C-alpha positions as CSV (number, residue, x, y, z in Angstrom):
1,M,0.0,0.0,0.0
2,T,1.3,3.4,-0.9
3,D,1.5,6.1,1.7
4,F,-1.7,8.1,2.2
5,T,-0.8,11.8,1.6
6,P,-3.0,14.9,0.9
7,E,-1.9,14.7,-2.7
8,N,-3.0,11.1,-3.5
9,T,-6.0,10.6,-1.3
10,A,-9.7,11.2,-1.3
11,L,-12.4,11.0,1.3
12,V,-15.5,8.9,0.6
13,L,-18.5,9.1,3.0
14,I,-21.2,6.6,2.5
15,D,-24.8,7.0,3.8
16,H,-24.3,9.0,6.9
17,Q,-27.9,9.8,7.3
18,I,-30.0,10.6,10.4
19,G,-32.3,7.5,10.1
20,T,-29.6,5.0,9.3
21,M,-27.3,6.2,12.1
22,Q,-29.9,4.5,14.5
23,L,-29.0,1.0,13.2
24,I,-25.6,1.3,15.0
25,K,-25.5,-0.6,18.2
26,N,-21.9,-1.8,18.6
27,L,-20.6,1.7,19.1
28,D,-21.9,4.9,20.7
29,V,-23.7,6.6,17.8
30,A,-22.6,10.0,19.0
31,L,-18.9,8.7,18.7
32,V,-19.5,7.6,15.1
33,K,-21.2,11.0,14.3
34,A,-18.3,12.9,15.9
35,Q,-15.7,10.8,14.1
36,T,-17.5,11.4,10.7
37,I,-17.6,15.0,11.3
38,A,-13.8,15.0,12.2
39,L,-13.1,13.3,8.9
40,A,-14.9,15.9,7.0
41,K,-13.1,18.7,8.8
42,M,-9.8,17.0,8.1
43,A,-10.6,16.8,4.4
44,R,-11.5,20.6,4.4
45,I,-8.1,21.4,6.1
46,L,-6.2,19.4,3.6
47,G,-8.2,20.2,0.6
48,L,-9.0,16.6,-0.1
49,P,-11.5,15.7,-2.8
50,V,-14.6,14.3,-1.1
51,V,-17.4,12.2,-2.5
52,I,-20.6,11.9,-0.4
53,T,-23.3,9.5,-1.2
54,S,-26.8,8.8,0.3
55,S,-29.5,6.2,-0.2
56,Q,-33.3,7.0,-0.3
57,E,-33.2,10.2,1.7
58,D,-37.0,10.6,1.4
59,Y,-37.5,7.2,3.2
60,V,-36.6,5.9,6.6
61,Q,-32.8,6.4,6.0
62,G,-33.5,10.1,6.2
63,A,-31.4,13.2,5.4
64,V,-27.5,13.3,5.3
65,L,-26.1,14.7,8.6
66,P,-26.5,18.4,8.3
67,E,-23.1,19.1,9.8
68,L,-21.6,17.7,6.4
69,A,-23.5,20.3,4.5
70,E,-22.0,23.0,6.7
71,I,-18.4,21.7,6.6
72,L,-18.3,20.4,2.9
73,P,-21.0,22.4,1.1
74,D,-19.7,21.7,-2.3
75,A,-19.3,17.9,-1.8
76,F,-22.8,17.9,-0.1
77,E,-24.4,19.7,-3.0
78,K,-22.9,17.3,-5.5
79,R,-23.6,14.1,-3.3
80,I,-24.7,11.1,-5.2
81,Q,-28.2,10.3,-4.2
82,R,-28.8,6.7,-4.9
83,V,-32.4,5.4,-5.4
84,G,-31.8,2.1,-3.6
85,I,-28.7,0.4,-4.9
86,V,-27.2,-1.3,-1.8
87,N,-23.5,-1.4,-3.0
88,A,-22.6,2.2,-3.8
89,W,-19.9,1.0,-6.0
90,A,-22.5,-0.5,-8.3
91,D,-24.0,3.0,-8.9
92,P,-22.3,4.3,-12.0
93,A,-22.6,8.0,-10.9
94,F,-20.9,7.1,-7.6
95,K,-18.0,5.1,-9.2
96,A,-17.6,7.9,-11.7
97,A,-17.4,10.5,-9.0
98,V,-14.8,8.5,-7.1
99,K,-12.7,8.0,-10.2
100,A,-13.0,11.7,-11.1
101,T,-11.1,12.6,-8.0
102,G,-8.0,11.3,-9.8
103,R,-6.9,9.9,-6.5
104,T,-5.6,6.3,-6.1
105,N,-6.0,6.2,-2.3
106,L,-9.3,6.3,-0.6
107,I,-10.4,6.9,2.9
108,M,-13.8,5.3,3.3
109,A,-16.3,5.5,6.0
110,G,-19.9,4.0,5.8
111,V,-22.6,4.5,8.4
112,T,-23.0,0.9,8.7
113,T,-19.9,-1.3,8.4
114,D,-21.8,-4.5,7.5
115,V,-23.9,-3.0,4.6
116,C,-23.0,0.4,3.5
117,L,-19.2,0.2,3.8
118,I,-18.1,-3.5,3.2
119,F,-19.2,-3.8,-0.5
120,P,-17.8,-0.6,-2.0
121,A,-14.7,-0.9,0.0
122,I,-14.0,-4.4,-1.3
123,D,-15.0,-3.5,-4.9
124,A,-12.6,-0.5,-4.9
125,V,-9.7,-2.6,-3.9
126,K,-10.6,-5.0,-6.7
127,E,-10.3,-2.1,-9.2
128,G,-6.9,-1.1,-7.9
129,F,-7.6,1.5,-5.3
130,A,-5.8,1.4,-1.9
131,V,-8.5,1.7,0.6
132,Q,-8.4,2.5,4.4
133,A,-11.8,1.9,6.2
134,V,-12.3,4.2,9.2
135,M,-13.9,1.9,11.7
136,D,-15.0,4.3,14.4
137,A,-16.8,6.4,11.7
138,S,-18.7,3.2,10.9
139,G,-20.8,0.8,12.9
140,S,-23.2,-2.3,12.8
141,P,-26.3,-3.5,14.5
142,T,-24.5,-6.3,16.3
143,D,-21.0,-7.2,17.3
144,L,-21.1,-10.3,15.2
145,S,-22.0,-8.5,12.0
146,E,-19.3,-5.9,12.7
147,E,-16.7,-8.6,13.3
148,L,-17.6,-10.6,10.2
149,A,-17.7,-7.4,8.0
150,R,-14.2,-6.4,9.4
151,T,-12.7,-9.9,8.7
152,R,-14.1,-9.9,5.2
153,M,-12.8,-6.5,4.3
154,H,-9.4,-7.3,5.9
155,D,-9.1,-10.5,4.0
156,A,-10.0,-8.7,0.7
157,G,-7.1,-6.2,1.2
158,V,-9.0,-3.2,2.9
159,V,-6.8,-1.7,5.6
160,L,-8.8,-1.1,8.8
161,T,-8.0,2.1,10.8
162,A,-9.4,4.7,13.3
163,T,-9.9,8.3,12.9
164,N,-7.0,9.5,15.1
165,T,-4.6,7.1,13.3
166,L,-5.7,8.1,9.9
167,I,-5.4,11.9,10.7
168,A,-1.9,11.4,12.1
169,E,-1.0,9.5,9.0
170,V,-2.1,12.2,6.6
171,A,-0.8,15.0,8.7
172,Q,2.8,13.8,8.2
173,E,4.2,16.8,10.1
174,W,2.5,18.4,13.2
175,S,4.6,21.6,12.8
176,S,3.3,22.4,9.4
177,P,0.3,24.9,9.1
178,N,-1.9,22.0,8.2
179,G,-0.5,19.8,10.9
180,Q,-1.2,22.5,13.5
181,Q,-4.8,22.6,12.4
182,L,-5.0,18.8,12.4
183,I,-3.7,18.4,15.9
184,T,-6.0,21.0,17.1
185,L,-8.7,18.9,15.4
186,L,-7.6,15.7,17.3
187,F,-7.8,17.5,20.6
188,S,-11.0,19.4,20.1
189,D,-13.2,16.8,18.1
190,V,-11.6,13.3,18.3
191,F,-10.4,13.5,21.9
192,P,-12.3,16.3,23.4
193,A,-11.7,15.1,27.0
194,Y,-8.0,15.4,26.5
195,G,-8.4,18.9,25.0
196,A,-10.6,20.0,28.0
197,G,-7.8,18.7,30.4
198,I,-5.1,20.7,28.5
199,A,-7.3,23.8,28.5
200,A,-7.6,23.5,32.3
């Protein structure tokens, strides 16, 4: 796997919708939401291309998290609204949008690991992309379904990671202007308890 840098990496957020978030039971939903928002802020700081997709927003899945519209207004406006295709990679518009970023490395998070994330992550690897799946910005209805999805992705060549690890990897150098913003993001959004302790 090549190094993930701001120059070769894109962020892909799959189905982070208000209704679908409620399916997550293996992690605190508030944590998943916070980490997803942190990834969006990271992308804004680094100028990463971002692809957002949603499924059936007018149904039980609901609207995309409004915070994503505030942080990434252009990507939100251009989001791929699927009409029901489960595997986002099977949607021609979604796949075209990802390829149009021109990036070979993909940071992926899907609101549910076992349905939203697993299939496009594996298919992207099959097509030659290096994929890191952010596991604390994704969740599952049960521990078993999460475990099986993680195993299947890992076996297919998807690298599993966490938000803090991923941010540190792409930051590369904390003393750079972007690095300073990213370390602030870590302490304020990813590890707010630590940030509060430092502020005190």
